[in-house]
C-alpha positions in Angstrom: 44.4 4.3 -37.7 43.1 2.0 -36.7 39.3 2.2 -37.9 38.2 5.8 -39.4 34.3 6.2 -41.1 33.7 6.6 -44.6 29.9 7.9 -45.6 30.3 5.0 -49.1 27.8 2.6 -47.5 24.3 2.4 -45.9 24.1 2.9 -42.3 23.7 -1.1 -41.5 25.1 -2.4 -44.4 27.0 -5.9 -45.1 29.0 -6.1 -47.6 32.0 -6.2 -49.1 34.1 -3.3 -47.4 37.9 -2.5 -47.0 38.3 -3.2 -43.2 39.3 0.4 -42.5 36.7 2.0 -43.8 33.8 0.4 -42.1 29.9 1.1 -42.3 27.8 2.5 -39.6 27.0 0.0 -37.6 25.2 -0.9 -33.7 24.5 -4.0 -31.3 20.5 -1.9 -32.2 18.3 -4.1 -35.0 17.4 -0.9 -37.0 20.3 1.9 -37.1 22.4 3.6 -35.6 22.8 6.6 -32.4 24.6 9.5 -34.1 26.4 12.5 -32.5 26.1 15.5 -34.5 28.9 18.8 -34.3 25.9 21.1 -31.6 26.5 17.7 -28.9 22.4 16.8 -30.0 21.5 12.9 -30.7 19.8 11.1 -33.3 18.9 8.0 -34.2 19.4 7.5 -37.5 17.2 4.0 -39.2 18.2 2.1 -42.1 16.5 4.1 -44.2 18.1 7.0 -44.5 19.1 8.3 -47.1 23.0 7.7 -47.6 23.2 11.0 -50.2 21.8 12.4 -46.4 24.2 11.3 -44.4 27.3 11.5 -46.8 25.3 16.1 -47.1 25.5 15.6 -42.6 29.5 15.2 -43.5 30.2 17.8 -44.9 29.7 21.4 -44.6 32.0 22.4 -48.1 28.7 21.5 -50.4 26.2 23.6 -48.0 23.5 21.5 -48.2 20.5 20.6 -45.7 18.3 18.2 -45.1 15.0 17.9 -42.2 15.8 14.9 -39.6 11.8 15.5 -39.8 
């Protein structure tokens, strides 16, 4: 495995991290494009709270969120 995403860091995190646990980054200056399981896409900004990213990455905890 070369790379996998662990939702431990906020979008665009530039501090130190393990090589195989890179944060979500993009050439876009203020965030990243993400594809969701329903095949919709969303632009998530660097201001997206880490707890929202973690809730989006799980199904077992039953969290809900709104990007509105």
